[in-house]
All heavy atoms as an XYZ file, in Angstrom:
1008
protein
N      -6.067    113.444      2.370
C      -6.266    112.528      3.480
C      -4.958    112.326      4.245
O      -3.956    112.025      3.632
C      -6.853    111.213      3.011
C      -7.047    110.180      4.065
S      -7.869    108.716      3.482
C      -9.296    108.874      4.561
N      -5.013    112.407      5.577
C      -3.854    112.202      6.337
C      -3.817    110.891      7.112
O      -4.811    110.397      7.582
C      -3.860    113.377      7.368
C      -2.642    113.408      8.148
C      -2.523    114.668      8.894
N      -1.200    114.605      9.495
C      -0.831    115.296     10.539
N      -1.568    116.246     10.956
N       0.281    115.104     11.091
N      -2.665    110.206      7.018
C      -2.431    108.865      7.620
C      -1.818    109.026      8.896
O      -1.022    109.942      9.192
C      -1.624    108.022      6.718
C      -2.308    107.664      5.454
C      -1.955    108.302      4.263
C      -3.311    106.777      5.410
C      -2.630    108.043      3.064
C      -3.998    106.472      4.203
C      -3.655    107.119      3.008
N      -2.138    108.079      9.903
C      -1.468    108.204     11.233
C       0.089    107.974     11.151
O       0.483    107.335     10.210
C      -1.958    106.970     12.021
C      -3.210    106.509     11.210
C      -3.086    107.007      9.800
N       0.759    108.564     12.045
C       2.213    108.466     11.986
C       2.609    107.012     12.418
O       1.822    106.390     13.185
C       2.802    109.472     12.963
O       2.345    109.223     14.272
C       2.414    110.933     12.605
N       3.770    106.632     12.094
C       4.184    105.311     12.418
C       4.208    105.074     13.964
O       3.977    103.968     14.450
C       5.651    105.267     11.859
C       5.644    106.195     10.777
C       4.717    107.260     11.149
N       4.564    106.112     14.771
C       4.621    105.853     16.181
C       3.202    105.629     16.768
O       3.101    104.879     17.676
C       5.211    107.072     16.842
O       4.512    108.266     16.612
N       2.201    106.293     16.184
C       0.872    106.002     16.644
C       0.445    104.569     16.315
O      -0.148    103.888     17.132
C      -0.149    107.017     16.046
C      -1.606    106.609     16.362
C       0.116    108.424     16.546
N       0.787    104.138     15.112
C       0.455    102.752     14.700
C       1.197    101.719     15.658
O       0.636    100.730     15.987
C       0.810    102.538     13.308
C      -0.038    103.199     12.279
C       0.516    102.988     10.860
C      -1.421    102.672     12.333
N       2.447    102.037     15.956
C       3.218    101.137     16.856
C       2.587    101.095     18.209
O       2.446    100.001     18.785
C       4.686    101.691     16.942
C       5.574    100.906     17.891
C       5.716     99.463     17.277
C       6.882    101.614     17.979
N       2.162    102.218     18.745
C       1.530    102.220     20.051
C       0.198    101.365     20.031
O      -0.116    100.652     20.987
C       1.225    103.631     20.525
C       2.536    104.421     21.001
C       2.108    105.837     21.305
C       3.137    103.788     22.290
N      -0.574    101.607     19.006
C      -1.829    100.787     18.857
C      -1.511     99.377     18.799
O      -2.247     98.468     19.365
C      -2.634    101.310     17.654
C      -3.325    102.619     17.792
C      -3.925    103.057     16.438
C      -4.363    102.596     18.856
N      -0.480     99.012     18.038
C      -0.169     97.583     17.917
C       0.318     96.908     19.200
O      -0.152     95.863     19.547
C       0.933     97.381     16.885
O       0.594     97.875     15.592
N       1.105     97.650     19.929
C       1.539     97.174     21.218
C       0.360     96.989     22.192
O       0.352     96.078     23.009
C       2.606     98.113     21.793
C       3.927     98.058     21.049
C       4.912     99.141     21.690
C       4.593     96.708     21.250
N      -0.543     97.882     22.159
C      -1.711     97.889     23.077
C      -2.550     96.666     22.698
O      -3.048     95.918     23.597
N      -2.719     96.382     21.416
C      -3.513     95.210     21.041
C      -2.824     93.916     21.382
O      -3.463     92.982     21.867
C      -3.733     95.197     19.555
C      -4.785     96.169     19.078
C      -4.861     96.280     17.516
C      -6.178     95.890     19.650
N      -1.495     93.885     21.231
C      -0.712     92.657     21.608
C      -0.806     92.429     23.126
O      -0.924     91.316     23.637
C       0.791     92.803     21.217
C       0.980     92.604     19.705
C       2.445     92.836     19.381
C       0.616     91.191     19.266
N      -0.696     93.517     23.837
C      -0.730     93.399     25.333
C      -2.105     92.892     25.787
O      -2.235     92.011     26.712
N      -3.169     93.354     25.153
C      -4.511     92.923     25.479
C      -4.711     91.446     25.129
O      -5.277     90.619     25.874
C      -5.622     93.705     24.842
N      -4.110     91.086     23.972
C      -4.270     89.614     23.581
C      -3.479     88.690     24.497
O      -3.985     87.636     24.847
C      -3.755     89.477     22.144
S      -4.870     90.160     20.886
N      -2.337     89.132     24.888
C      -1.453     88.378     25.769
C      -2.108     88.138     27.111
O      -2.135     87.056     27.667
N      -2.764     89.162     27.710
C      -3.391     88.996     29.032
C      -4.638     88.169     28.912
O      -4.968     87.409     29.771
C      -3.603     90.396     29.716
O      -4.565     91.090     28.878
N      -5.362     88.386     27.835
C      -6.684     87.629     27.599
C      -6.255     86.169     27.285
O      -6.995     85.237     27.738
C      -7.457     88.181     26.496
N      -5.223     86.008     26.527
C      -4.756     84.618     26.181
C      -4.294     83.819     27.341
O      -4.575     82.620     27.445
N      -3.663     84.482     28.319
C      -3.275     83.745     29.546
C      -4.462     83.230     30.271
O      -4.486     82.081     30.722
N      -5.567     84.060     30.450
C      -6.730     83.623     31.111
C      -7.472     82.547     30.343
O      -8.130     81.696     30.809
C      -7.603     84.820     31.455
N      -7.454     82.775     28.970
C      -8.177     81.896     28.088
C      -7.625     80.489     28.104
O      -8.359     79.451     28.121
C      -8.158     82.497     26.713
C      -8.990     81.730     25.617
C     -10.481     81.670     26.001
C      -8.791     82.333     24.297
N      -6.245     80.334     28.095
C      -5.631     79.109     27.973
C      -5.207     78.493     29.391
O      -4.427     77.551     29.426
C      -4.426     79.173     27.094
C      -4.850     79.476     25.661
C      -4.595     80.647     25.088
C      -5.638     78.531     24.986
C      -4.975     80.937     23.824
C      -6.035     78.822     23.694
C      -5.752     80.015     23.121
N      -5.659     79.170     30.461
C      -5.259     78.675     31.804
C      -5.997     77.412     32.113
O      -7.169     77.305     31.995
C      -5.670     79.712     32.882
C      -5.353     79.316     34.220
O      -4.431     78.348     34.428
O      -5.860     79.900     35.238
N      -5.249     76.308     32.405
C      -5.953     74.989     32.688
C      -6.325     74.845     34.119
O      -6.750     73.775     34.458
C      -5.012     73.847     32.225
C      -3.702     73.793     33.009
O      -3.525     74.591     33.907
O      -2.886     72.944     32.630
N      -6.110     75.904     34.908
C      -6.684     75.868     36.315
C      -5.539     75.617     37.290
O      -5.699     75.732     38.468
N      -4.336     75.221     36.818
C      -3.293     74.864     37.806
C      -2.802     76.092     38.565
O      -2.655     76.001     39.787
C      -2.093     74.244     37.008
C      -2.350     72.889     36.414
C      -1.215     72.378     35.706
N      -1.443     71.163     35.021
C      -0.658     70.692     34.067
N       0.413     71.290     33.691
N      -0.955     69.535     33.518
N      -2.554     77.179     37.798
C      -2.057     78.356     38.471
C      -3.088     78.905     39.525
O      -2.723     79.235     40.662
C      -1.724     79.424     37.490
C      -1.083     80.684     38.114
C      -0.633     81.652     37.004
O      -0.694     81.382     35.808
O      -0.229     82.804     37.417
N      -4.379     78.937     39.118
C      -5.320     79.458     40.063
C      -5.515     78.538     41.273
O      -5.740     78.853     42.368
C      -6.655     79.632     39.301
O      -7.124     78.501     38.767
N      -5.358     77.162     41.020
C      -5.413     76.201     42.116
C      -4.289     76.450     43.154
O      -4.517     76.450     44.352
C      -5.397     74.818     41.593
C      -5.433     73.719     42.716
C      -6.674     73.304     43.185
C      -4.264     73.213     43.239
C      -6.684     72.382     44.212
C      -4.319     72.282     44.329
C      -5.574     71.847     44.744
O      -5.603     70.930     45.744
N      -3.115     76.647     42.615
C      -1.947     76.854     43.455
C      -2.132     78.207     44.329
O      -1.910     78.175     45.472
C      -0.644     76.999     42.647
C       0.534     77.563     43.430
C      -0.277     75.642     42.054
N      -2.687     79.225     43.617
C      -2.859     80.440     44.359
C      -4.010     80.366     45.460
O      -3.895     80.798     46.467
C      -3.158     81.641     43.374
C      -1.931     81.983     42.526
C      -2.298     82.979     41.456
O      -3.478     83.299     41.163
N      -1.281     83.461     40.775
N      -5.154     79.748     45.010
C      -6.278     79.581     45.808
C      -5.986     78.756     47.075
O      -6.520     78.970     48.169
C      -7.421     79.032     45.198
C      -8.066     79.981     44.149
C      -9.091     79.323     43.201
O      -9.454     78.161     43.474
O      -9.481     79.954     42.188
N      -5.085     77.764     47.011
C      -4.826     76.881     48.062
C      -3.545     77.148     48.751
O      -3.026     76.460     49.583
C      -4.789     75.435     47.551
C      -6.190     74.974     47.175
O      -6.988     74.652     48.035
N      -6.473     74.940     45.936
N      -2.884     78.305     48.418
C      -1.647     78.839     48.971
C      -0.579     77.732     49.002
O       0.132     77.549     50.001
C      -1.881     79.379     50.328
N      -0.404     77.047     47.862
C       0.636     76.040     47.777
C       1.991     76.683     47.633
O       2.101     77.710     46.983
C       0.364     75.035     46.599
C      -0.881     74.302     46.572
C      -0.886     73.293     45.456
C      -1.097     73.515     47.870
N       2.949     76.036     48.203
C       4.336     76.572     48.064
C       5.253     75.336     47.979
O       4.898     74.246     48.340
C       4.682     77.509     49.167
O       4.608     76.737     50.418
N       6.443     75.615     47.540
C       7.517     74.601     47.555
C       7.211     73.476     46.566
O       6.725     73.598     45.515
N       7.363     72.267     47.113
C       7.299     71.019     46.339
C       5.972     70.840     45.651
O       5.845     70.569     44.429
C       7.573     69.864     47.228
C       7.563     68.503     46.553
C       7.922     67.448     47.581
C       7.942     66.042     46.972
N       8.376     65.058     47.906
N       4.823     71.034     46.400
C       3.536     70.755     45.888
C       3.194     71.787     44.700
O       2.645     71.419     43.688
C       2.472     70.837     46.884
C       2.424     69.542     47.760
O       2.954     68.483     47.289
O       1.997     69.552     48.900
N       3.584     73.013     44.907
C       3.231     73.975     43.846
C       4.014     73.654     42.571
O       3.469     73.803     41.444
C       3.508     75.428     44.338
O       4.912     75.644     44.453
N       5.280     73.315     42.685
C       6.015     72.993     41.505
C       5.463     71.694     40.783
O       5.208     71.729     39.594
C       7.563     72.631     41.878
C       8.272     72.068     40.771
C       8.206     73.926     42.401
N       5.043     70.745     41.566
C       4.481     69.547     40.971
C       3.118     69.807     40.298
O       2.897     69.374     39.188
C       4.282     68.402     41.991
C       5.607     67.662     42.250
N       6.606     68.187     42.955
C       5.931     66.461     41.842
C       7.599     67.285     43.048
N       7.183     66.234     42.385
N       2.257     70.557     40.946
C       1.084     70.935     40.303
C       1.217     71.750     39.014
O       0.618     71.414     37.994
C       0.070     71.678     41.282
C      -1.098     72.333     40.560
C      -0.314     70.777     42.406
N       2.073     72.754     39.051
C       2.332     73.559     37.847
C       2.885     72.756     36.764
O       2.646     73.036     35.532
C       3.186     74.791     38.221
C       2.536     75.802     39.119
S       1.007     76.472     38.440
C       1.669     77.356     37.006
N       3.740     71.774     37.027
C       4.353     71.001     35.971
C       3.558     69.750     35.598
O       4.013     69.019     34.739
C       5.806     70.606     36.424
C       6.715     71.798     36.496
C       8.096     71.520     36.856
O       8.426     70.322     37.132
O       8.945     72.443     36.910
N       2.397     69.494     36.243
C       1.666     68.322     35.922
C       2.216     67.054     36.422
O       1.943     66.032     35.720
N       2.969     67.131     37.505
C       3.587     65.843     37.998
C       2.953     65.450     39.359
O       2.360     66.308     40.048
C       5.097     66.203     38.281
C       5.820     66.529     37.003
C       7.292     66.641     37.232
N       7.602     67.664     38.277
C       8.760     67.724     38.865
N       9.737     66.877     38.651
N       9.026     68.664     39.828
N       3.147     64.191     39.616
C       2.648     63.727     40.971
C       3.766     62.844     41.667
O       4.758     62.617     41.052
C       1.412     62.832     40.843
C       1.663     61.548     40.027
C       0.262     63.627     40.166
C       0.495     60.595     39.930
N       3.597     62.757     42.933
C       4.512     61.922     43.744
C       3.743     61.069     44.749
O       2.587     61.478     45.180
C       5.600     62.679     44.331
C       5.157     63.726     45.371
C       5.020     63.341     46.712
C       4.855     64.996     44.939
C       4.602     64.321     47.608
C       4.395     65.901     45.862
C       4.324     65.602     47.211
O       3.867     66.524     48.119
N       4.330     60.016     45.203
C       3.752     59.236     46.289
C       3.717     60.013     47.570
O       4.708     60.622     47.935
C       4.446     57.956     46.477
C       4.253     56.890     45.355
C       4.965     55.658     45.491
N       4.877     54.749     44.395
C       5.513     54.813     43.255
N       6.439     55.744     43.119
N       5.214     53.987     42.251
N       2.551     60.014     48.210
C       2.337     60.854     49.439
C       1.797     62.231     49.119
O       1.522     62.977     50.109
N       1.609     62.605     47.918
C       1.033     63.844     47.577
C      -0.529     63.877     47.870
O      -1.129     62.870     47.661
C       1.094     64.118     46.057
C       0.647     65.435     45.544
S       0.955     65.509     43.735
C       1.200     67.287     43.519
N      -1.012     64.943     48.456
C      -2.472     64.984     48.640
C      -3.216     64.820     47.358
O      -2.827     65.328     46.350
C      -2.703     66.369     49.283
C      -1.394     66.815     49.849
C      -0.358     66.173     48.923
N      -4.305     63.949     47.377
C      -4.925     63.624     46.126
C      -5.556     64.836     45.476
O      -5.584     64.902     44.215
C      -6.030     62.467     46.361
C      -6.522     61.992     45.028
C      -7.188     63.001     47.226
C      -5.437     61.292     44.147
N      -6.040     65.834     46.232
C      -6.554     67.049     45.559
C      -5.463     67.752     44.730
O      -5.794     68.199     43.664
C      -7.047     67.980     46.638
C      -8.398     67.450     47.327
O      -9.001     66.557     46.721
O      -8.650     67.915     48.381
N      -4.269     67.778     45.216
C      -3.196     68.406     44.472
C      -2.843     67.621     43.230
O      -2.656     68.111     42.155
C      -1.919     68.513     45.297
C      -2.061     69.365     46.579
N      -3.192     70.161     46.802
C      -1.236     69.533     47.633
C      -3.039     70.799     47.989
N      -1.826     70.382     48.542
N      -2.854     66.253     43.378
C      -2.634     65.351     42.256
C      -3.651     65.575     41.169
O      -3.334     65.624     39.930
C      -2.501     63.960     42.641
N      -4.932     65.652     41.509
C      -6.025     65.832     40.587
C      -5.912     67.238     39.910
O      -6.159     67.389     38.706
C      -7.397     65.712     41.241
C      -7.660     64.287     41.737
C      -9.021     64.286     42.452
C      -7.646     63.233     40.614
N      -5.450     68.202     40.661
C      -5.218     69.584     40.033
C      -4.042     69.462     39.065
O      -4.057     70.091     37.969
C      -4.893     70.610     41.115
N      -3.027     68.663     39.312
C      -1.924     68.556     38.427
C      -2.221     67.794     37.149
O      -1.864     68.148     36.111
C      -0.717     67.821     39.172
N      -3.031     66.759     37.299
C      -3.370     65.824     36.160
C      -4.619     66.186     35.471
O      -4.763     65.822     34.268
C      -3.427     64.444     36.630
C      -2.224     63.794     37.170
C      -2.470     62.354     37.724
C      -1.033     63.807     36.268
N      -5.460     67.001     36.040
C      -6.793     67.277     35.496
C      -7.814     66.221     35.912
O      -7.517     65.290     36.610
N      -9.081     66.495     35.586
C     -10.087     65.621     36.053
C     -10.033     64.229     35.457
O      -9.679     64.058     34.265
C     -11.464     66.230     35.577
C     -11.033     67.268     34.564
C      -9.561     67.587     34.747
N     -10.261     63.182     36.232
C     -10.162     61.798     35.722
C     -11.416     61.498     34.875
O     -12.458     62.129     35.031
C     -10.125     60.932     36.963
C     -10.846     61.776     38.050
C     -10.597     63.206     37.628
N     -11.254     60.431     34.077
C     -12.430     59.952     33.277
C     -13.321     59.095     34.043
O     -14.528     58.894     33.677
C     -11.893     59.172     32.026
N     -12.860     58.628     35.151
C     -13.700     57.709     35.993
C     -13.103     57.562     37.420
O     -11.935     57.859     37.592
N     -13.825     57.009     38.338
C     -13.372     56.856     39.650
C     -14.093     55.610     40.312
O     -15.293     55.390     40.071
C     -13.776     58.083     40.480
C     -13.450     57.997     41.962
C     -13.819     59.381     42.650
O     -13.844     60.395     42.065
N     -14.040     59.185     43.905
N     -13.268     54.813     41.018
C     -13.924     53.620     41.604
C     -13.384     53.586     43.114
O     -12.149     53.743     43.328
C     -13.463     52.335     40.838
C     -14.178     51.127     41.343
O     -15.260     51.198     41.883
O     -13.539     50.050     41.217
N     -14.227     53.308     44.008
C     -13.857     53.280     45.383
C     -14.068     51.797     45.918
O     -15.182     51.226     45.718
C     -14.692     54.245     46.204
O     -14.550     55.473     45.705
C     -14.263     54.258     47.707
N     -13.062     51.303     46.618
C     -13.217     49.913     47.255
C     -12.867     50.082     48.725
O     -11.947     50.903     49.075
C     -12.342     48.934     46.607
O     -10.981     49.340     46.632
C     -12.731     48.672     45.081
N     -13.422     49.224     49.534
C     -13.038     49.197     50.951
C     -12.760     47.758     51.375
O     -13.483     46.848     51.075
C     -14.233     49.720     51.835
O     -14.554     51.026     51.394
C     -13.864     49.770     53.246
N     -11.555     47.601     51.932
C     -11.171     46.355     52.427
C     -10.365     46.456     53.736
O      -9.510     47.369     53.835
C     -10.162     45.605     51.395
N     -10.699     45.655     54.737
C     -10.117     45.706     56.015
C     -10.131     47.119     56.603
O      -9.253     47.596     57.217
C      -8.570     45.292     55.922
C      -8.444     43.830     55.454
O      -9.406     43.059     55.762
O      -7.486     43.531     54.763
N     -11.199     47.823     56.336
C     -11.422     49.118     56.993
C     -10.716     50.242     56.216
O     -10.797     51.449     56.541
N      -9.935     49.912     55.168
C      -9.169     50.870     54.383
C      -9.974     51.220     53.134
O     -10.315     50.306     52.412
C      -7.795     50.285     54.007
C      -6.995     49.924     55.168
C      -5.978     51.009     55.477
O      -5.594     51.811     54.672
O      -5.552     51.016     56.689
N     -10.173     52.448     52.810
C     -10.804     52.866     51.633
C      -9.738     53.279     50.575
O      -8.853     54.090     50.800
C     -11.723     54.071     51.846
O     -12.694     53.645     52.827
C     -12.429     54.547     50.602
N      -9.889     52.617     49.377
C      -8.900     52.927     48.299
C      -9.700     53.457     47.118
O     -10.697     52.906     46.729
C      -8.249     51.643     47.870
C      -7.156     51.901     46.808
C      -6.387     50.618     46.480
N      -5.267     50.951     45.695
C      -4.463     50.101     45.112
N      -4.648     48.778     45.319
N      -3.428     50.442     44.352
N      -9.232     54.525     46.666
C      -9.889     55.234     45.476
C      -8.980     55.020     44.255
O      -7.809     55.332     44.340
C     -10.246     56.691     45.714
C     -10.944     57.294     44.534
C     -11.021     56.860     47.012
N      -9.592     54.640     43.182
C      -8.783     54.466     41.945
C      -9.437     55.408     40.936
O     -10.583     55.550     40.629
C      -9.122     53.016     41.386
C      -8.496     52.839     40.028
C      -8.886     51.466     39.488
O      -9.978     51.316     38.915
O      -8.071     50.462     39.733
N      -8.524     56.376     40.438
C      -8.842     57.361     39.455
C      -8.395     56.913     38.139
O      -7.156     56.502     37.931
C      -8.265     58.775     39.809
C      -8.748     59.283     41.121
C      -8.013     58.951     42.302
C      -9.896     60.033     41.185
C      -8.494     59.440     43.515
C     -10.323     60.482     42.463
C      -9.674     60.255     43.531
O     -10.116     60.656     44.782
N      -9.291     56.818     37.087
C      -8.876     56.371     35.770
C      -8.753     57.531     34.819
O      -9.624     58.414     34.734
C      -9.903     55.355     35.248
C      -9.502     54.612     34.015
S     -10.344     54.956     32.516
C     -12.062     55.018     32.951
N      -7.688     57.541     34.046
C      -7.481     58.431     32.978
C      -7.328     57.661     31.724
O      -6.848     56.549     31.737
C      -6.168     59.222     33.251
C      -6.270     60.226     34.408
C      -5.921     59.775     35.739
C      -6.565     61.523     34.143
C      -6.067     60.710     36.806
C      -6.769     62.418     35.205
C      -6.450     61.997     36.505
O      -6.562     62.840     37.572
N      -7.761     58.181     30.584
C      -7.601     57.483     29.324
C      -7.239     58.430     28.274
O      -7.473     59.602     28.323
C      -8.858     56.693     28.978
C     -10.031     57.508     28.658
C     -11.165     56.671     28.256
N     -12.385     57.433     28.341
C     -13.523     57.144     28.922
N     -13.563     56.008     29.515
N     -14.546     57.943     28.969
N      -6.545     57.916     27.281
C      -6.102     58.705     26.142
C      -7.273     58.870     25.198
O      -8.279     58.149     25.250
C      -4.935     57.960     25.422
O      -4.539     58.698     24.357
N      -7.109     59.797     24.334
C      -8.154     60.043     23.272
C      -7.936     58.874     22.276
O      -6.849     58.404     22.025
C      -7.923     61.363     22.600
C      -8.224     62.489     23.484
C      -8.084     63.756     22.727
N      -8.323     64.861     23.661
C      -7.758     66.054     23.499
N      -7.005     66.315     22.476
N      -7.963     67.011     24.342
N      -9.121     58.483     21.597
C      -8.993     57.420     20.587
C      -8.077     57.943     19.407
O      -8.051     59.126     19.060
C     -10.357     57.248     20.024
C     -11.295     57.749     21.238
C     -10.441     58.794     21.902
N      -7.312     57.044     18.853
C      -6.406     57.319     17.791
C      -7.074     56.937     16.435
O      -7.609     55.842     16.311
C      -5.149     56.455     17.989
C      -4.071     56.722     16.993
O      -4.359     56.958     15.838
N      -2.775     56.681     17.450
N      -6.934     57.824     15.441
C      -7.505     57.562     14.181
C      -6.953     56.329     13.504
O      -7.648     55.672     12.684
C      -7.354     58.729     13.254
N      -5.744     55.990     13.821
C      -5.106     54.867     13.158
C      -5.482     53.540     13.859
O      -5.451     52.542     13.293
C      -3.531     54.999     13.208
C      -3.112     56.199     12.379
C      -2.653     57.327     13.004
C      -3.206     56.230     10.977
C      -2.201     58.401     12.267
C      -2.797     57.266     10.287
C      -2.302     58.405     10.934
N      -5.805     53.605     15.158
C      -6.182     52.489     15.923
C      -7.248     52.832     16.954
O      -6.964     52.940     18.134
C      -4.962     51.811     16.552
C      -5.259     50.547     17.237
O      -6.365     50.036     17.121
O      -4.364     49.981     17.927
N      -8.454     53.149     16.527
C      -9.554     53.704     17.461
C      -9.903     52.726     18.604
O     -10.467     53.193     19.672
C     -10.720     53.956     16.587
C     -10.512     53.171     15.378
C      -9.068     52.968     15.192
N      -9.623     51.460     18.459
C      -9.962     50.551     19.552
C      -8.892     50.544     20.663
O      -9.178     50.060     21.698
N      -7.779     50.998     20.455
C      -6.651     51.071     21.422
C      -6.656     52.315     22.134
O      -6.101     53.382     21.616
C      -5.297     50.804     20.684
C      -4.184     50.754     21.656
O      -4.351     50.509     22.838
N      -2.955     51.012     21.170
N      -7.268     52.429     23.319
C      -7.353     53.605     24.100
C      -6.635     53.271     25.395
O      -7.173     52.738     26.301
C      -8.830     54.077     24.328
C      -8.744     55.280     25.188
C      -9.553     54.300     23.066
N      -5.377     53.694     25.560
C      -4.585     53.376     26.776
C      -5.264     54.040     27.990
O      -5.820     55.126     27.896
C      -3.203     54.036     26.487
C      -3.146     54.167     25.013
C      -4.515     54.372     24.511
N      -5.127     53.325     29.034
C      -5.726     53.779     30.313
C      -4.597     53.853     31.320
O      -3.647     53.092     31.316
C      -6.782     52.794     30.782
C      -8.044     52.907     29.981
C      -9.180     52.090     30.595
N     -10.393     52.371     30.012
C     -10.852     51.938     28.885
N     -10.080     51.153     28.171
N     -12.110     52.265     28.414
N      -4.800     54.823     32.255
C      -3.827     54.965     33.375
C      -4.612     55.092     34.669
O      -5.814     55.555     34.641
C      -2.960     56.187     33.159
N      -4.084     54.738     35.742
C      -4.714     54.774     36.969
C      -3.886     55.355     38.095
O      -2.632     55.193     38.153
C      -5.077     53.280     37.490
C      -5.949     52.652     36.469
C      -5.451     51.791     35.488
C      -7.355     52.771     36.579
C      -6.200     51.185     34.521
C      -8.145     52.091     35.645
C      -7.554     51.299     34.612
O      -8.356     50.690     33.719
N      -4.496     56.182     38.979
C      -3.854     56.783     40.101
C      -4.612     56.278     41.312
O      -5.820     56.302     41.402
C      -3.837     58.352     40.050
C      -3.331     58.967     41.330
C      -3.150     58.865     38.826
N      -3.886     55.723     42.312
C      -4.482     55.164     43.474
C      -4.242     56.101     44.715
O      -3.165     56.525     44.893
C      -3.884     53.775     43.693
C      -3.974     52.905     42.539
C      -2.983     52.693     41.688
C      -5.162     52.268     42.237
C      -3.065     51.880     40.535
C      -5.345     51.388     41.163
C      -4.275     51.241     40.268
O      -4.383     50.417     39.158
N      -5.260     56.181     45.545
C      -5.199     56.980     46.719
C      -5.798     56.258     47.918
O      -6.835     55.665     47.812
C      -5.824     58.302     46.524
N      -5.213     56.409     49.065
C      -5.740     55.979     50.363
C      -5.588     57.094     51.353
O      -4.558     57.837     51.304
C      -4.944     54.758     50.865
C      -5.185     53.489     49.988
C      -4.366     52.328     50.471
O      -3.845     52.323     51.563
O      -4.262     51.337     49.648
N      -6.671     57.339     52.114
C      -6.644     58.409     53.121
C      -6.265     59.721     52.522
O      -5.476     60.455     53.001
C      -5.666     58.063     54.293
C      -6.132     56.778     55.036
C      -5.242     56.398     56.164
O      -4.380     57.292     56.621
O      -5.293     55.364     56.623
N      -6.875     60.046     51.306
C      -6.643     61.299     50.624
C      -5.229     61.583     50.193
O      -4.752     62.679     50.012
C      -7.141     62.439     51.479
C      -8.595     62.383     51.777
C      -9.509     62.462     50.519
O      -9.286     63.381     49.751
N     -10.426     61.517     50.346
N      -4.434     60.467     50.044
C      -3.005     60.576     49.615
C      -2.708     59.640     48.504
O      -3.151     58.465     48.494
C      -2.101     60.285     50.910
O      -2.439     61.108     51.957
C      -0.637     60.495     50.504
N      -1.973     60.120     47.570
C      -1.518     59.336     46.460
C      -0.642     58.157     46.936
O       0.321     58.417     47.668
C      -0.760     60.099     45.303
C      -0.234     59.206     44.289
C      -1.713     61.207     44.761
N      -0.978     56.964     46.635
C      -0.183     55.786     47.023
C       0.578     55.200     45.872
O       1.688     54.648     46.051
C      -1.002     54.714     47.748
O      -2.084     54.337     46.831
C      -1.585     55.192     49.001
N       0.021     55.251     44.673
C       0.661     54.600     43.533
C      -0.064     55.047     42.247
O      -1.095     55.668     42.269
C       0.632     53.119     43.633
C       1.769     52.444     42.837
O       2.622     53.107     42.255
O       1.842     51.179     42.840
N       0.471     54.689     41.065
C      -0.124     54.864     39.813
C       0.402     53.895     38.814
O       1.486     53.321     38.989
C       0.124     56.288     39.266
C       1.512     56.672     39.171
C       2.411     56.447     38.113
C       2.381     57.345     40.171
N       3.659     56.869     38.401
C       3.664     57.466     39.627
C       2.143     57.844     41.393
C       4.713     58.083     40.333
C       3.140     58.400     42.126
C       4.372     58.592     41.623
N      -0.362     53.708     37.741
C       0.158     52.803     36.637
C      -0.281     53.355     35.346
O      -1.357     53.968     35.219
C      -0.508     51.386     36.765
O      -1.895     51.497     36.656
C      -0.039     50.678     38.033
N       0.529     53.208     34.352
C       0.243     53.573     32.992
C       0.263     54.993     32.587
O      -0.097     55.334     31.432
N       0.667     55.922     33.423
C       0.666     57.341     33.024
C       1.617     57.637     31.854
O       1.397     58.539     31.055
C       1.092     58.276     34.252
C      -0.014     58.360     35.291
C       0.513     59.179     36.507
C      -1.242     59.047     34.797
N       2.648     56.831     31.777
C       3.553     56.955     30.599
C       2.993     56.560     29.274
O       3.557     56.915     28.240
C       4.874     56.191     30.879
C       4.629     54.716     31.091
O       3.488     54.369     31.538
O       5.525     53.993     30.830
N       1.931     55.876     29.254
C       1.233     55.437     28.029
C       0.274     56.512     27.431
O      -0.208     56.347     26.290
C       0.517     54.130     28.189
C       1.477     53.015     28.413
C       0.723     51.691     28.588
N      -0.138     51.800     29.722
C      -0.676     50.781     30.307
N      -0.541     49.595     29.803
N      -1.474     50.905     31.323
N       0.004     57.497     28.181
C      -0.925     58.549     27.715
C      -0.108     59.837     27.315
O       0.640     60.354     28.165
C      -1.950     58.850     28.831
C      -2.759     57.643     29.070
C      -2.838     60.038     28.372
C      -3.837     57.781     30.155
N      -0.179     60.197     26.047
C       0.628     61.323     25.562
C       0.634     62.565     26.449
O       1.730     63.153     26.617
C       0.046     61.567     24.137
C      -0.581     60.331     23.724
C      -1.142     59.694     25.049
N      -0.495     62.949     26.990
C      -0.400     64.258     27.725
C       0.267     64.079     29.077
O       0.574     65.043     29.750
C      -1.851     64.802     27.908
C      -2.669     63.985     28.922
C      -4.018     64.652     29.062
N      -4.726     63.952     30.119
C      -6.030     63.835     30.272
N      -6.748     64.364     29.301
N      -6.582     63.203     31.201
N       0.510     62.914     29.432
C       1.254     62.640     30.761
C       2.637     62.016     30.502
O       3.179     61.329     31.357
C       0.443     61.522     31.624
C      -0.895     62.046     32.018
C      -1.991     61.174     31.922
C      -1.090     63.297     32.500
C      -3.238     61.593     32.317
C      -2.381     63.747     32.850
C      -3.416     62.886     32.771
N       3.277     62.395     29.399
C       4.553     61.845     29.054
C       5.617     62.604     29.871
O       6.838     62.463     29.593
C       4.758     61.802     27.664
C       4.783     63.204     26.990
O       4.519     64.198     27.687
O       5.028     63.298     25.810
N       5.266     63.289     30.816
C       6.258     64.076     31.710
C       6.901     63.045     32.688
O       6.629     61.924     32.748
C       5.537     65.231     32.367
N       7.672     63.647     33.531
C       8.397     62.908     34.589
C       7.469     62.688     35.816
O       6.837     63.576     36.233
C       9.595     63.697     34.941
C      10.326     63.267     36.166
C      11.089     62.160     36.160
C      10.233     64.019     37.350
C      11.725     61.767     37.267
C      10.876     63.668     38.454
C      11.678     62.466     38.440
O      12.258     62.092     39.563
N       7.491     61.446     36.314
C       6.765     61.195     37.543
C       7.792     60.630     38.561
O       8.550     59.757     38.308
C       5.708     60.086     37.262
C       4.642     60.686     36.347
C       4.719     60.474     35.068
C       3.671     61.445     36.899
C       3.876     61.045     34.164
C       2.693     62.046     36.013
C       2.849     61.832     34.691
O       1.901     62.352     33.846
N       7.702     61.214     39.804
C       8.668     60.886     40.793
C       8.267     59.564     41.484
O       7.107     59.363     41.762
C       8.735     61.940     41.877
C       9.484     63.174     41.447
C       9.813     64.056     42.580
O       9.962     63.608     43.726
O       9.952     65.314     42.288
N       9.215     58.652     41.632
C       8.938     57.387     42.103
C       8.730     57.244     43.593
O       7.696     56.929     44.069
N       9.780     57.542     44.401
C       9.542     57.264     45.767
C       9.657     58.390     46.785
O      10.201     58.735     47.204
N       8.926     59.290     46.976
C       9.154     60.290     47.966
C       8.174     60.232     49.115
O       7.125     60.104     49.042
C       9.113     61.611     47.294
C      10.343     61.760     46.342
S      10.594     63.400     45.676
C      11.657     64.005     46.859
């Protein structure tokens, strides 16, 4: 019985790794990269979306792409101004299941105006720009 040569095995291994790498990228894509490409974002907004960051004045659609879908949304209107509050929450913790931190992102006229509590949610422990 004849066994394949080491070079043939090496080529097969590299081919399998390449296939896994390209499939893995699509499999684990959280949608940020495709959002940036589909909306032709460049510069500041593309960097923020890809890094999961937001800033005041950012279009809310870009912020939602950066942070992911919210757990809830509430809309209020006062003095002709519509304010939307997007709520994010952490997953329950096995050590303290009743303590589920919440964070809020606020938008007016389709623009991020403020946020609170993003630093209390582990997946949002990144940097958030304060005043731009």
